[in-house]
C-alpha positions in Angstrom: 0.0 0.0 0.0 1.4 3.4 -0.9 1.8 6.0 1.8 -0.1 9.2 1.0 2.0 12.2 0.4 0.7 13.9 3.6 1.7 10.9 5.8 5.0 10.5 4.0 6.0 14.0 4.7 5.1 13.6 8.3 7.1 10.4 8.5 10.2 12.3 7.3 9.6 15.2 9.7 10.8 15.2 13.2 7.3 15.0 14.6 4.7 12.6 16.0 3.1 10.5 13.2 -0.5 10.6 14.6 -0.2 12.9 17.5 1.1 12.6 21.1 -1.9 10.6 22.5 -1.8 7.9 19.8 2.0 7.7 20.1 2.1 7.3 23.9 -0.8 4.8 23.8 1.0 2.7 21.2 4.2 2.9 23.3 2.4 1.9 26.6 0.7 -1.1 25.0 3.9 -2.2 23.1 6.0 -1.9 26.2 3.4 -3.8 28.3 3.5 -6.7 25.9 7.3 -6.6 26.0 7.2 -7.1 29.8 4.9 -10.1 29.4 7.1 -11.5 26.6 10.1 -11.6 29.0 8.1 -12.8 32.0 7.1 -15.8 29.9 10.7 -16.3 28.7 12.5 -15.9 32.0 10.2 -17.6 34.5 12.0 -20.8 33.7 15.4 -19.7 35.3 14.0 -19.5 38.9 12.6 -23.1 38.4 16.0 -24.6 37.6 16.5 -26.0 41.1 13.1 -27.7 41.1 13.6 -29.1 37.6 17.1 -30.3 38.4 15.9 -32.1 41.5 12.8 -33.6 39.9 14.2 -34.8 36.6 18.0 -35.0 37.4 18.9 -32.6 34.6 22.5 -31.4 33.7 23.3 -27.7 33.5 23.6 -28.1 29.8 20.0 -29.4 29.7 18.8 -26.5 31.9 20.5 -23.9 29.8 18.9 -25.4 26.7 15.4 -24.6 28.2 16.3 -20.9 28.0 18.3 -21.1 24.7 15.6 -23.0 22.7 13.3 -20.0 23.1 15.9 -17.6 21.6 16.7 -20.2 18.9 13.1 -20.3 17.7 12.8 -16.5 18.0 15.8 -16.2 15.8 14.5 -18.6 13.2 11.0 -17.0 13.1 11.9 -13.3 13.4 12.6 -12.6 9.8 9.6 -14.3 8.2 7.3 -12.7 10.8 8.9 -9.2 10.4 8.6 -9.6 6.6 4.9 -10.4 7.0 4.4 -7.5 9.4 6.1 -5.0 7.1 3.7 -6.0 4.3 0.5 -6.9 6.1 0.4 -4.7 9.1 2.2 -4.5 12.5 -0.8 -4.4 14.9 -2.5 -7.5 13.6 0.7 -9.4 13.6 1.5 -8.5 17.2 -2.0 -9.5 18.3 -1.5 -13.0 16.8 2.0 -13.3 18.3 1.0 -12.4 21.8 -1.9 -14.9 21.7 0.4 -17.7 20.5 3.2 -17.2 23.0 0.7 -16.9 25.9 -1.1 -20.1 25.1 2.3 -21.9 24.6 3.4 -20.7 28.1 0.3 -22.0 29.7 0.8 -25.4 28.0 4.2 -25.7 29.8 2.3 -26.5 33.0 0.9 -29.7 31.5 4.3 -31.2 30.5 5.4 -34.4 32.1 8.9 -34.9 30.7 12.0 -32.9 29.7 11.3 -33.4 26.0 7.8 -32.1 26.3 8.9 -29.1 28.2 11.6 -28.3 25.5 9.0 -28.6 22.8 6.6 -26.3 24.7 9.3 -23.7 25.3 10.2 -23.8 21.6 6.6 -22.9 20.8 6.9 -20.0 23.2 9.8 -18.7 21.2 8.0 -19.2 17.9 5.1 -17.1 19.2 7.5 -14.4 20.4 9.5 -14.4 17.2 9.7 -11.0 15.6 7.9 -9.1 18.4 11.0 -7.0 19.4 11.7 -5.9 15.9 8.1 -5.3 14.9 7.4 -3.4 18.2 10.5 -1.3 17.8 9.6 -0.4 14.2 6.1 0.6 15.4 7.5 2.8 18.2 10.1 4.4 15.9 7.5 5.3 13.4 5.1 6.9 15.9 7.7 9.2 17.5 10.1 11.9 16.4 13.6 10.8 15.4 15.1 12.8 18.2 13.3 10.7 20.8 13.9 7.2 19.3 17.2 6.3 21.1 15.8 6.9 24.6 12.4 5.4 23.8 13.8 2.2 22.2 16.1 1.9 25.2 13.0 2.1 27.5 11.2 -0.4 25.2 14.0 -2.9 25.5 14.6 -2.1 29.1 11.0 -3.3 29.7 12.5 -6.7 28.7 14.6 -6.4 31.9 11.4 -5.5 33.9 9.7 -8.6 32.5 12.8 -10.7 33.3 12.7 -9.3 36.9 9.0 -10.3 37.3 9.5 -13.6 35.6 12.4 -14.6 37.9 10.7 -13.3 41.0 7.2 -14.6 40.3 8.6 -18.0 39.2 10.4 -18.5 42.5 7.6 -17.3 44.7 4.8 -19.3 42.9 6.9 -22.4 42.7 7.7 -22.3 46.4 4.0 -22.1 47.2 2.2 -24.1 44.5 4.9 -25.9 42.5 6.8 -25.2 39.4 3.9 -26.1 37.0 1.7 -23.5 38.5 4.2 -20.7 37.6 3.7 -21.2 33.9 -0.1 -21.1 34.2 -0.1 -17.9 36.2 2.3 -15.9 34.0 0.6 -17.0 30.7 -2.8 -15.3 31.3 -1.9 -11.5 31.1 -0.6 -11.8 27.5 -4.1 -13.0 26.3 -5.7 -9.9 27.9 -3.2 -7.5 26.4 -3.5 -9.0 23.0 -7.2 -8.0 22.9 -6.4 -4.4 24.0 -3.7 -4.1 21.4 -6.3 -4.0 18.7 -6.9 -0.3 19.7 -3.3 0.7 18.7 -3.1 2.6 15.4 -0.8 1.2 12.8 1.2 3.2 10.3 0.7 2.6 6.6 3.2 0.5 4.7 5.8 2.6 2.9 6.0 2.0 -0.8 9.4 0.5 -1.8 11.4 0.8 -4.9 10.7 -2.0 -7.4 13.9 -3.8 -6.7 13.5 -3.6 -2.9 9.9 -4.8 -3.2 11.0 -7.9 -5.1 13.8 -8.5 -2.6 11.4 -8.6 0.3 8.6 -10.6 -1.3 9.9 -14.1 -0.2 12.1 -15.6 2.5 14.8 -16.4 -0.1 14.7 -12.8 -1.4 14.9 -11.5 2.2 18.0 -13.7 2.8 19.7 -12.3 -0.3 18.6 -8.7 0.6 20.1 -9.2 4.1 23.5 -10.2 2.6 23.4 -7.1 0.4 22.3 -4.9 3.2 25.0 -6.1 5.5 27.7 -5.8 2.8 26.4 -2.3 2.0 26.3 -1.1 5.6 29.4 -2.1 7.6 27.8 -0.3 10.5 24.9 -2.7 10.6 27.1 -5.7 10.3 29.4 -4.8 13.2 26.6 -3.4 15.4 24.8 -6.8 15.0 28.0 -8.6 16.0 28.6 -6.3 18.9 25.0 -6.4 20.2 25.0 -10.2 20.0 28.3 -10.5 21.9 27.2 -8.3 24.7 23.9 -10.2 25.0 25.9 -13.4 25.6 27.1 -11.8 28.8 23.7 -10.5 29.8 21.8 -13.8 29.1 24.4 -15.9 30.9 24.3 -13.8 34.1 20.5 -13.5 34.1 19.9 -17.2 33.5 22.4 -18.6 36.0 22.5 -16.1 38.8 19.6 -17.7 40.8 21.3 -21.1 40.6 24.7 -19.5 41.5 23.2 -17.9 44.6 21.4 -21.2 45.5 24.5 -23.4 45.0 27.4 -21.2 46.1 25.7 -19.2 48.8 23.2 -21.7 49.9 20.1 -19.6 49.4 16.6 -21.1 49.2 15.4 -21.1 45.5 12.7 -18.4 46.2 15.2 -16.1 48.0 17.8 -16.7 45.3 15.2 -15.7 42.8 14.4 -12.4 44.6 18.1 -11.5 44.9 18.7 -12.3 41.2 15.6 -10.2 40.3 17.2 -7.2 42.0 20.3 -7.5 39.7 18.0 -7.8 36.6 16.2 -4.7 37.8 19.5 -2.8 38.0 20.1 -3.9 34.4 16.7 -2.4 33.4 17.6 0.9 35.0 21.0 0.8 33.5 19.7 0.3 30.0 17.6 3.4 30.2 20.4 5.4 31.8 23.0 4.3 29.2 20.6 4.7 26.4 20.0 8.4 27.3 23.8 8.9 27.8 24.6 7.4 24.4 22.0 9.6 22.8 23.5 12.6 24.4 27.0 11.6 23.4 26.1 11.4 19.7 24.2 14.7 19.4 27.2 16.5 17.7 29.2 13.6 16.5 27.1 10.5 15.9 30.1 8.1 16.0 30.6 9.0 19.7 27.6 6.8 20.4 29.6 3.7 19.5 32.8 4.8 21.2 30.8 5.3 24.5 29.2 1.8 24.0 32.6 0.2 23.6 33.9 1.8 26.8 30.8 0.7 28.8 31.2 -2.9 27.5 34.8 -3.0 28.7 33.9 -1.5 32.1 31.1 -4.1 32.6 33.6 -6.9 31.7 36.1 -5.8 34.3 33.5 -5.5 37.1 31.9 -8.9 36.3 35.2 -10.7 36.0 36.1 -9.3 39.4 32.8 -10.2 40.9 32.8 -13.9 39.9 36.5 -14.5 39.5 38.1 -12.9 42.6 37.4 -15.9 44.9 38.8 -18.3 42.3 42.1 -16.3 42.5 42.2 -16.6 46.3 41.0 -13.1 47.0 37.8 -14.3 48.7 35.6 -11.2 48.9 32.7 -11.3 51.3 29.3 -12.3 50.1 28.0 -8.7 50.5 31.0 -7.3 48.5 30.6 -9.9 45.8 26.9 -9.2 45.4 27.5 -5.5 45.2 30.0 -6.1 42.4 27.5 -8.3 40.6 24.8 -5.6 41.0 27.2 -3.0 39.5 28.1 -5.3 36.6 24.4 -5.9 36.0 23.8 -2.2 35.9 26.6 -1.8 33.3 26.2 -4.8 31.1 22.8 -3.8 29.5 24.4 -0.6 28.1 23.9 -1.7 24.4 20.3 -2.9 24.6 18.6 0.3 23.4 21.3 2.1 21.3 22.0 -0.8 19.0 18.4 -1.0 17.9 18.3 2.8 17.3 21.6 2.7 15.3 20.3 -0.2 13.1 17.0 1.6 12.4 19.1 4.8 11.6 21.0 3.0 8.8 18.2 1.0 7.0 15.5 2.1 4.5 12.4 3.5 6.2 10.2 1.0 4.3 11.8 -2.0 5.9 12.4 -0.9 9.4 10.8 -4.0 10.9 12.8 -6.3 8.6 16.0 -4.4 9.3 15.4 -4.6 13.1 14.7 -8.3 12.6 18.2 -8.8 11.2 19.5 -7.4 14.4 17.1 -9.7 16.3 18.4 -12.7 14.4 21.9 -11.9 15.5 20.9 -11.1 19.1 18.8 -14.2 19.6 20.8 -16.8 17.6 24.3 -15.7 18.6 23.5 -13.8 21.8 20.5 -14.9 23.9 20.5 -18.5 22.6 24.3 -18.9 23.0 24.8 -17.4 26.5 22.8 -19.8 28.7 23.8 -22.9 26.8 27.6 -22.0 26.8 27.4 -21.2 30.5 25.7 -24.5 31.2 28.4 -26.4 29.2 31.2 -24.6 31.0 29.4 -25.2 34.3 29.3 -28.9 33.7 33.0 -28.9 32.9 34.4 -26.3 35.3 31.8 -25.4 37.9 29.2 -22.7 37.8 31.3 -20.0 39.4 34.2 -20.5 36.9 31.7 -20.4 34.0 30.3 -17.1 35.2 33.8 -15.7 35.6 34.6 -16.5 31.9 31.4 -15.5 30.2 31.9 -11.7 30.6 35.0 -12.0 28.3 32.6 -11.8 25.4 32.3 -8.1 26.2 35.7 -7.6 24.7 34.4 -8.8 21.3 31.4 -6.4 21.7 33.7 -3.5 22.4 35.9 -4.3 19.4 32.9 -4.6 17.1 31.5 -1.2 18.2 34.8 0.4 17.6 34.9 -0.9 14.1 31.3 0.2 13.5 32.1 3.8 14.7 34.4 4.2 11.6 31.5 3.9 9.2 28.4 5.0 11.1 28.2 8.6 10.0 28.7 7.6 6.3 26.0 4.9 6.5 23.7 7.3 8.3 23.8 9.7 5.3 23.1 6.8 2.9 20.1 5.3 4.7 17.5 6.9 2.5 19.2 6.1 -0.8 18.0 3.1 -2.9 20.1 0.0 -3.1 22.5 -0.3 -6.0 20.6 -1.3 -9.0 17.3 0.3 -8.0 16.0 2.1 -11.0 13.1 4.1 -9.4 12.8 6.0 -6.2 9.4 5.5 -4.7 7.1 8.6 -4.5 6.9 8.2 -0.8 10.6 8.3 -0.5 10.9 11.5 -2.6 8.3 13.1 -0.3 10.1 12.0 2.8 13.3 13.6 1.6 11.8 16.7 0.0 
């Protein structure tokens, strides 16, 4: 569907698309569903002690229960974002929220590890594409000057959802059993899905003929992704850096309740509450660092990426000290160690909002959801899926504390990737509205947006 000239010009302007009220309603509903999304994802981590005791699972198997969700999210994100960019964001989100909520509820009826893995895979399939489609919807409703901070808040809501998931899982399981936890957290998503029908969608932007053909099939999308990544070095390296930093985040979030239970002897529900506090600090940190990165790039956009690199290195140092000091014979007290873990949790989410804003900055406005889905593919497949599983494998081999001391080293890869991306960001930012090489026609909507 072609975007009318009046709407196209507003899309290009630094203004609200449909007005403040519609924008903030869309933001509130989208962020609420993001919270529920991550409640349903992360509720499993506080149930690890119960599952390990009941089914005698290894840490690798436990980690896979987290990783399988991110794996199916990664596999489904691009097809769903492709569908959403062409058929409508709001209807797609309603279907996704209904699907993942029903899948979460189904987890309470599983009676074996294999059944639970399958149910968790369906949760991820329902959630696939939500982050990228939701980010595109928010980015289109609001002025460009607000996107970095708002997307940081949007993705910070994932931290809030993780806090609630970890906390509620531990509390509900202690009182009614681990199966009940899935049933309780699955219901809110069904209610929010109905309310989301009130959100106003933006009209699909008309593409150039070549870009339209490129995004008409999964195979075409795959080829388009390769071209887009080769065209934009910034996008490629930001995807790598964002994924590497999420390896650190997902490993700490997934295994901290078990670490506190095993190393410090806390009861599972108390360990879940303490771990939830660290996740909450991460949520606060992602908003703080998102605003800081936005401010740093006001005059020189490349400074955003330089600040991100510095924050990743700082998080690495703090987390290695937190988990690795006692392995070196320094033996910090429990209170000191937890304070360092909390500081590391506050720092390690620094990239969550900015990487999404940077990717949206350097892609064509007609395929923002698909562009964000490329980032989601990297983040889920190489970040969120890899972190819990790698930590579980290392834990089986070396012990959980040693595993958590090693995982923050992926922050070094993130910092290096952001430094490389800084070299091309300003150039790619200027080229974002240009057609891909070989496009022979510039869409009318694009001409309006750049008039």
